[in-house]
N, C-alpha and C positions, 0 to 999 in steps of 0.2 A: 381405657376410654376408647370407644370406636371412633373411626375417622369422621363419620357423619352425624354423631349424636353427642350431646353433652348434658350434664345435669341441668334441670330447669332453673332458670334465674329466679332466686327466692323472691325478690321484690324488685319489680321492674322500675318503680319510681325511686327507691332508695336501696341500691345494691348493698348487700351485707359484706362483712370482711371476707367471708368465704368466696363470695362472688368476685371480689376484687383480686383475691389470691389466685382464683382460677383464671381470671383474665390476664394477670401478670405472668402466670405460668405458661399460658398459651403464647403470649408474645415472645417470651424467651425461647420456647420450643420452636416456633416457626422461624425466628431469626437464625437459630442454629441450623435448621434444615435448609434454609436459603443458602447459608455459607457452605454447607455440604454440597448443594447443587452447584454453586460457583466453583468450588474446588474440583468437583467431578468434571465440569466442562474444561477447566484448565488442564487437568490430568489427561482427558481424552485428546485434547489438542496436542499436548506434549507427546503422548504415545503415538498418535497418528504421524507426527513429524518424524519421530525416531524410526518408526516402521517404514516410512517412505524412504528415509536415508538408507536403511539396511537393504530395502528392495532395490533401490537404484545402484547401491554399491555391489550387489550381486548380479546385476543385469549384464555386465560386461566382463568377459574373461579374455585377456590378451587382446583387447580391442575389438572382439567379435561378440555378437550376442549369444547368450546361452540358448536362445530360441532358434538358432539357425537350423537345427534338425527338428522338424515339426511333424514327424511321421505319426506320433501319438497324439490323438485328439485330447487326451487328458492333460497334456502339457500346455495346451492353449486355453483350456477352460478357465483357469484363474485369471489369465490376462483378459479374456473376453468379459468375464464378470467385472473386472476392474474397469474395463472400457465402458460397460453399461453404467456403472456408478458415476464415472466422470461425465458421461454425456448427460445423464439425467440430473445430476446434482450441480454441476458447475457450468455446463455449456449450453443449457437451455435458459433463456432469459425471458422475464415477464415484465411488461411495462408497468411502472408504478407511479408515473407522473409525467408531466411534459418533459420530454427529452431524457427521461430517467428509466433505467431498467435495473433489475436485480435478478440474481440467479435463484433457482429453486431452493438451494441450500440456505442462502441468505434469508429468503422469505420465511422458510420453515423455522430457521433459528429465531428470527425476530418474533414471529407469532408464537412459537413454543415458549420462549422466554417470558413473553407477556402473559401467556396462559398460565404458566407456572406461578408467576407473581400474583395474579388475580386469585388463583386457587389457594395459595398460602394465606391470602388476605381474607377470603370469604368462608373457608372451610371451618366447621365446628362453631358456627355463630347462631345456632338455634333459629332456623328459618330466617337467616340474614338479619338478625337483630343488630342494628348499627352500633349499639353499645359495646359489642364485642370487637368489631373490626375498625371502629373509627380511629382508635389509637394504634391498633396493630398495623394499619396501613402506614402510619407515620414511622413506626419502628422498622418495618421492612424497607421503607424508602431510605431512611437515614442511615441504617447500618451498612448499606452498600455504597455510600458516598466515597469512602476511601478507594474502593474498587473502581468506581467510575472515574475518579480523578487520576488514578494510576494508569488507566487505559488511555487517557488523554495525554499523558506525559511522554516525552521522547525517550526517557530512560525508565523502563519498567521491568520488573522481574518476570512478568508474563512472557514478554518477548524472549527473555533469557531461557526460560524453560521450554517454550514451544517452538522457538526459531521463526516466529511470525513477526514481521516488522510492525512497528507501532501504527503505520499508515493503514495496514490491512486489518489490524485489530479495531479500527475505528467503527466497524459494524457493531461490535460488542459494546463499545462505548456509547454509541447512539441508542441502541436498543435498551441498555440499562438505564441511561439518563432519561429517556422518554417514558419508560415504565415507571421510573421513580417519580416523575412529574405527575403521572396519572394517580399514583397512590397518595401523593401529598394533597392533590385536589380532592380525592375521596375523603381524606382526613379533615380538610378544611370545610367541605360542604356538609359533612355529617355533623361537625361541631356547630356550624352556623344554623343548621336546620333542627337542632335538638330542642329549641324553644326555651332553653335554660340560659338566663343572662350570664351566669358565671362561666358558661362554656365559650363565650365569645365576647369577653369584656375588654374593650380597648383602653380601659384606664390603666391596664398593666403594661409596663414596658416590654415584657417578654412577648405579649400578644402583638404589639405593634411591630416588633422585630420579626416575628413570624410572618406577618402579612407582607412586610417589605421584602423578606427573603423569597417568599413564594412568587411575588410579583416579578422580582428580578429573574428568577429561574424560568418563569413563563415567557418573559420577553426574550430571554436567551434562546429558548427552544424555537420560538417563532423566527428569530433571525438566523437560525441554523438550517431552516428549510432550504433545500438546494437552490431554487430559483432566486430567493432573496440573498443567499450566501454568494452565489456566482455574480449577481449584479452589484453587490456592495461588499466585495470580499475583504478589502482592507478595513472597512468600518466594522465588518463582522469580527475580524480578529481582535481589534481593540475592545469592542463592546463585549465580546465573549469573556475576556479576562476580567474586565471591570464588573460585569454583571454576576459572573460566577463568584467573584470575591465577595460581593454584597450578599449573595445567597448563602455562602458558607458562614460568613460572620453572623448574618441575621439568623440563620438556622441554629447556630451554636448558642447564641444568646436566648433564643426561643426555647431550645431544648434543655438548656442548663438549669432553668428554674425548677422543673420537676425531676431533675437528676439524670437526664439522658444526654448530656453534652459529650459523653465519651463516644457516642456514635459518630460525632461530626468532627471533633478536633483532630483525629488522625488524618482526615482528608487534607487539612491544612498542612500537617507535617509531611504528607506525601508530596503535596504541591511544592513545598519549600525544598524538599530533598531533590526533586527534579530540577528546580531552578538553580540550586547550588551546584549540582553536577554539570548543568549546561554552562554556567558561568565559569566553572573550573576548566571545562574543556575549551571554552572560548579563549581563556588566558593561555592554556597550553598550546593550542593550535597556532596562535598568533604570536608566539614568543619569538624573539630574534636569537641569533647566534650569541651564546653566552649571555642571554637575557636581554639583548637589545638588538636594534636593527630596524631602520625605517622601512626597508623593503618588505618586512614581514607584517606590515600593517597596511599595505597598499595592494592594488590589483590593476592589471592592464586591461583597458577597455578598447575594443576595436569592432567596427561594424563590418562584418564579412559579406553580408548581402544587404539588400534594402530593408530587411526586417529581422535579421538575425545578428545577435551580438555575441562575440566570444569574450568571456571574462576569464582572465588567467591570473591565478595567485601562486606565488612561490612560497611553499610551506613545508614544514617538517612533520608530517604525520602520514600514517598509512590508511588505506581504505580498500574495500573489495569492489571489484567491477560490478556496477549496477547500483551501488549505494548512492544516497543523496546527502546533501548538506545544506545548512541554512546560511545564507549570505546576508551580511549587513553592510550597506553602503550609506553612511550617514549623510554625505553631501548630495545624494541622489534621492533618497527617500523623503517623504513629507515629514515623517517622524524619525529622528536619528536612530532609534532603537529597533526599527522594523526589521524583522528577519524573514526572508523568503526562501522556501525550499526549491532546490534545483538538483537534477541528477548530475553527478560528476561524469563528464564525458571523456575522461582520461583514466589511465591506470597508474597505480603507484609503483609499478615495477617496469623493467625494460623489456622490450620485445624479444631480446636475445636470450631470455630465460634467467637473467640475473636479477638481483634485487634493485639495481640501479643506485643512483646517488641518494644521500640522506635527504636533501631538499628536492622536492618534486613539484612539477607544474600541476596545480589543481585547476582543471579547465571546465568551464560551464558554457554550454551553447544555449542561449536564451532567445526565444522568439518574442520580439517586441509587439505587444498588443495594446492593452489599456493599463491604467494604473501604474504600478511600479515599473513593469517591463516597458511600457510606453515611454515613461520618463527616461529610462536608461537608454532606449533607442534614440530619443531626441538628444540626449546628452552626447552620445557617440557621434551623431550627425554634426553637431555644432563643433565638437572639439577634436574629431579625428581620433587617431590612436593616442591614448593618454592614460595617465594613472590617476586613481582615485583612492581615498582612504577606504579600506575594506577589512572586514573581519569574517571569519568562517567558523561555524559551529557544526561539528559532525565528526565522523560520518554516522549516518543512521540507515536503518533498513536491513533486511535479511534477504539479499538476492539469491537466486538459485545457483547451485553448483552444477555447471554444465560439463564438467570434466568427465562425468561418468556416463555420458551419452555417446552414441556412435555418430549421430547427426544433430546439428543445431541449426535451426532456421530462425532468423531474426528480422524484425521490422520496427522502425522507429529509431532515429539516429542517436539521440542523446542517451538512451538506455542501452541499445544493442551494440553501438559502436564500442564502448569499453568492454562489453562481453566478448566481442570479436577479438579485440586487442589482447584481452586476458587469455583467450584460448591459444593465440599465437605464442604468448609468453609461456604458457603451460606445455605447449607442444615442444618448445625448445628445452624446457626443464624436465621433460619426460614424466609429467604429472597428469596427463590427460589421455582419455580413451577416445576422444573425438577424432574422427577421421575426415569429416567433411562439414563445412560451414557454408550455408547459403545466406547471404546478407541482402536484404531487400529494403530499399528506401524509395518512397514515392514523394516527390517534391514538385511544387508548381512551377517555380522559376528556375531557369537554367543557370542563373548566377551563383547557385549553390555548388555547381560542379567544380569550380576552381579549387576551393579549399578541401572538399571531400575527396577529390581525386588524389590530392597529395597524401592525405592520411591513408586512404585505401591502398595506394601504390606502395607506401612504406610497409604496410601490413603484408601485402602480397610478396614483396621482396624478402621480408623476414621469414615468412612462412615457407618460402621456396625451398629452403634447406631442411625442412622437416617433412614428415609424412602427412601433414595436414593439408587438405585441399580446400581452398577458399574461393567461393564464387560470389563476388559482390555485384549486385544489380541495382542500378539507380534509374528510376522511372521519372521522367520529366513530364508532368501532366499539362503544363502550360502550352501556349501556342508556339513558342520558340524553343529550340533545342540546339545549343551550340556545343559541339564536342571539343573538349580541351585536348591539347597535345600532351601525351604521356611519355615518360621515359621508357626505354627498352628493358625488358626483363629476360633473364635466361630461363628457358623452359626446363621442365623436369628431366628431359633427356640430355640437357647440356647445351642445346642449340639456343641461339639468340632470336627471340621473337618479340615484336612489340605488342604490348597488351592494349591494342587500339580498341576502344569501345565502339559498339555498333549502335547506330540509331535506326529504329524501325518502329512501325505502328503496331500496337497490340490492343487496339480498341475492340477488335472482333474477338469475343470470348470463344468462338468455335475454332480459332486458329490453333495449330499445334504448338507445343512448348518451344520457345526459341532455343537455338544452339548457343550455349553460354561461352563467351570468351573469358579471359582472365579478369577483365573489368569491362562490364557491359553497361552502356547507357542507352536506355530505350525511351523513345518518344511515345507516350501513351500511358494508360492506366494498367497496373498489374492485374493479372487474373489470379486471384488468391487461390481459387479452387485448383487451377491447373498447376500452380507452383507447389502447393502442398501435396496434391495427389502424386505428382511426379517424384518428389523427393521422398515421400513416405514409402512409395512402392519400391524405390531403389535402395532404401536403407537396409542394413543388415542387422541393426540392433535398435534399442530404444531411441526415440526421437524427442528432442525438446523444441517447442515452438515458443518464441519469446516475442511479445508484442508491446509496443508503446506508441501511442498516437491518439488520434481522435476516437471518440466513442464508437463511431460507425465502423472504424477499422477493426477494433477488438471484437465487436459484435459479429462482423462478417467472418472473421477467423473462427470464432466460437461456433457459428452456424455451420461453417464448412466442415470443421472437425466433427461436429455432432451428426451431420447428415450422412456422409458417405465415407470420408477419409478414414475415420477411426470407428466405424460401425462394429458392433460385436461380431457380425458374420465375417467381416474382413479380417478381424483378429483371429477368429477360429480358422480361417484359411491360411494363416501364417503371417499376416501383416504385423509389423512391430507396434509396440505400445507407443503412444504419443502423450507427452505431458505438456500442458499449456501454461505458460507464465505470462501474466498481464500486469504491466506496471500501472497501478492505479492508486489514487489517493481518495479514500472514502468508500462508502458502501456501493454507490451506483456508478454506472459508466455511461 
């Protein structure tokens, strides 16, 4: 049978047994081809991840780049082509709504996935005869529900194979879910417009369940639109779980009657599996010594600035720098079971290169805004330093391995601070090729300096006995800049020099790069272009740029890297390759 033609329908009013067999065969065929497509996408992501790991692992030899000798142009061509791909695919962003952007890769993936689904639905339908595709659309939509639910789970096998965290797979979850909704509406509209009463008879319970499930799914999608989700985030979380539950149960009862419930019940199994794993991890992470201990179900809350809370839990589990966890604070949340994700701002090992104690401080730095974080800030203001009942679920996420780069540049304290501390640990343990770290943090109020100075000074003191050079730079953008007094550190040559930070204005973008001291506090806004250009030009090997913060910051870094710092011509002339990691939850930034 050709792709674009099928035998003529024998009787358009009353299909024959042969017509029905043909229709059923087509439905099975395209469901199978859809899953081949999904498996191919997962395999491609897994292969891309493994090739990236091999590439990064071979980039450094003895702490120096294999590209240090660039006399041959042929040696730089692959790197230049990789730079072109990164710039076009990931660092060019297109507005897709109010305050929302997406990379070209993300847009192409979404549009490509939707086009493939529509093609599977409408191909071989004899001039788009709805009799052929009205049920096929429902089959294609229903069969991918386990896949959609798996992508939404914190524990999924796709992350295991691809090394991509669940929060970054959210783009695939949304694309598949919204395409699924389109197909279900195609199914419903074709049935309703057929003119045959038996096609849309509400006297049957399975028909009522189908309508209820579709209505719940539609409302879920509307509430997941970014402006609505951001404005009513906590309501979105609760409604999402409830409405998706109604949709899955309603869909199963609707599809069970004609014998297609096997498409949907696996999605409920996948959801239950994820919940069982999360509950088991919750019990394990919050266990006490020998199975008991009050301190293992509490957390210390302290307000370290006017709008920043430090939440510290003493727990016995390990995590990687840059991972996040879900925190449950029953006495602070409106609903005791609310779980909110935050990046872990500490590392599970000691700075001196050892594994450290079995019990570790799991630290979260939380900016108090609205909703849960606003209530937590108000609680800390009223009670001062105090303890609250607390539970932690995690860790989650697949942060980058920075040990294979020669230079790491980071911005955004909650995400990049643990990456910095982890690099210091790995330098002591002789597990890292990184020779230089540039830490950049822009903050509005000077009252953040007291606590960050202590952490950074400890990191500098620990890194002093290694070959790792750390340059932390804190930019205070507000009107006041109070420089804290810092302890004296021994310099690399053995002399004693105070790491006194310097306060200066950097508002003029045309100024030259500042002369960095061991800890520099600068009054003004950072010049992202100047910092990146200076450090990339001085690097002897691959560079990692790690960003966490407002959407405008990540976009500015992407534009800078795409425009000049990592242009293909600069790579051909010998500039090192640059990999950009952005901490983000969801498709848009």
